[in-house]
C-alpha positions as CSV (number, residue, x, y, z in Angstrom):
1,M,31.5,-15.5,58.2
2,I,31.1,-12.0,59.1
3,R,33.0,-10.2,56.8
4,P,33.9,-6.2,56.3
5,I,32.2,-3.2,55.0
6,I,33.2,-2.1,51.4
7,K,33.1,1.9,51.1
8,D,35.0,1.7,47.8
9,V,32.3,3.8,45.6
10,L,34.2,3.0,42.2
11,F,33.7,-1.1,42.9
12,L,30.2,-0.9,44.4
13,A,29.1,0.8,40.5
14,E,30.4,-2.2,38.8
15,K,27.7,-4.3,37.9
16,S,27.3,-8.0,39.5
17,E,27.8,-11.4,37.7
18,P,24.4,-13.9,38.5
19,A,25.4,-16.1,41.4
20,T,25.2,-20.2,41.2
21,P,24.8,-23.0,43.7
22,A,29.0,-22.8,44.1
23,D,28.2,-19.3,45.7
24,L,25.9,-20.2,48.8
25,G,28.6,-19.9,51.0
26,V,28.5,-16.0,49.9
27,V,24.6,-16.4,50.9
28,E,25.3,-17.8,54.3
29,D,28.3,-14.8,54.5
30,L,25.6,-12.1,53.6
31,M,23.2,-12.7,56.5
32,D,25.9,-13.2,59.2
33,T,27.4,-9.9,58.0
34,L,23.7,-8.1,57.8
35,R,22.4,-10.1,61.4
36,A,25.7,-8.5,62.7
37,N,24.8,-5.2,61.3
38,L,21.3,-4.7,62.0
39,D,21.4,-2.3,64.6
40,G,22.9,0.4,61.4
41,C,21.2,-1.5,58.4
42,V,18.1,-3.9,57.1
43,G,19.4,-4.9,53.9
44,M,22.6,-5.8,52.1
45,A,24.1,-7.2,48.3
46,A,26.9,-8.9,47.8
47,N,29.3,-6.1,46.6
48,M,28.6,-4.6,49.9
49,I,30.8,-7.1,51.3
50,G,33.0,-7.3,48.5
51,I,31.5,-10.2,45.8
52,K,30.2,-8.8,43.1
53,K,27.3,-11.1,42.3
54,R,23.3,-11.0,42.0
55,I,22.9,-12.3,46.0
56,I,21.0,-9.5,48.4
57,V,19.6,-10.0,51.9
58,F,17.0,-8.2,54.0
59,A,16.0,-8.1,57.3
60,I,12.1,-8.6,58.3
61,G,12.0,-8.0,62.1
62,E,14.4,-10.3,63.2
63,M,13.7,-12.9,60.0
64,I,16.8,-12.5,57.2
65,V,15.7,-13.4,54.1
66,P,17.6,-14.0,50.9
67,M,17.3,-13.7,47.2
68,I,19.4,-15.0,44.4
69,N,19.6,-13.5,41.2
70,P,16.3,-11.8,42.1
71,V,14.8,-9.5,39.1
72,I,11.9,-6.4,39.4
73,L,9.3,-7.9,37.3
74,K,6.8,-4.8,38.0
75,Q,6.8,-1.8,40.1
76,E,3.8,0.7,40.8
77,K,2.8,4.1,42.5
78,S,6.4,5.9,42.5
79,Y,7.2,8.2,45.7
80,V,10.5,10.5,46.2
81,T,12.3,9.3,49.5
82,E,15.6,9.6,51.3
83,E,18.0,6.6,51.7
84,S,21.2,6.0,53.3
85,C,23.5,3.3,53.1
86,L,26.1,1.3,55.5
87,S,28.5,1.6,52.2
88,L,28.1,5.3,51.9
89,T,28.4,8.3,54.2
90,G,24.9,10.8,54.1
91,V,21.4,10.6,52.3
92,R,20.4,10.5,49.0
93,Q,17.1,11.1,47.7
94,T,15.6,8.6,45.0
95,T,12.6,7.4,43.5
96,R,11.2,4.1,44.5
97,Y,8.0,2.6,43.8
98,E,5.4,1.5,46.5
99,T,4.8,-2.1,45.2
100,I,7.1,-4.3,43.2
101,V,6.9,-7.6,42.3
102,V,10.4,-9.6,42.0
103,E,11.6,-13.1,40.2
104,Y,14.5,-14.3,42.4
105,L,15.9,-18.2,43.5
106,N,16.0,-19.3,46.9
107,K,18.3,-20.6,48.9
108,E,17.8,-24.1,47.2
109,F,17.7,-22.3,43.9
110,K,14.1,-22.9,43.5
111,K,12.4,-20.0,41.3
112,Q,10.4,-17.6,43.8
113,T,8.1,-15.3,42.9
114,G,7.2,-12.4,45.3
115,T,5.1,-9.2,45.6
116,F,6.9,-7.0,48.3
117,T,4.4,-3.6,49.2
118,G,6.5,-0.6,51.7
119,F,9.6,-0.5,53.4
120,V,9.9,-4.1,52.6
121,A,10.0,-3.4,48.4
122,Q,12.1,-0.1,49.1
123,I,14.5,-1.8,50.9
124,I,14.7,-5.0,48.4
125,Q,15.2,-1.6,45.4
126,H,17.6,-0.4,47.2
127,E,19.5,-3.5,47.2
128,I,18.7,-4.9,43.8
129,D,20.4,-1.4,42.5
130,H,23.6,-2.5,44.4
131,C,23.5,-5.3,42.1
132,N,23.2,-3.2,39.2
133,G,25.6,-1.0,40.1
134,I,23.5,1.6,41.2
135,I,24.2,3.9,44.3
136,I,21.8,5.0,46.3
């Protein structure tokens, strides 16, 4: 189900809780909502649709990738960039890392570890910030 985008900064600033198998419907809603907003958005966190769970999704071309309870294990080569957000107005400067290693659960709740670089790494970092109540 496509859900409305939350723009309440106080809500977005709250930390999200770990997701459980009972939250699989949230994963689907988040994927549907991102798919509906691909013209102006490449990633989303569950709090952007009003649910404070550690779930993110991001687009790689036409494919939408979900990550449940993602944690960045390693980050290399910092750089400064500017980002926008579907939940916020304007562009903000932030520090990101060129390469990250992320541990997460897939939709089957099986543990995965992946190395991500470039723009995909940047998207993942932005969405994990959402899970941590960091507004960029």
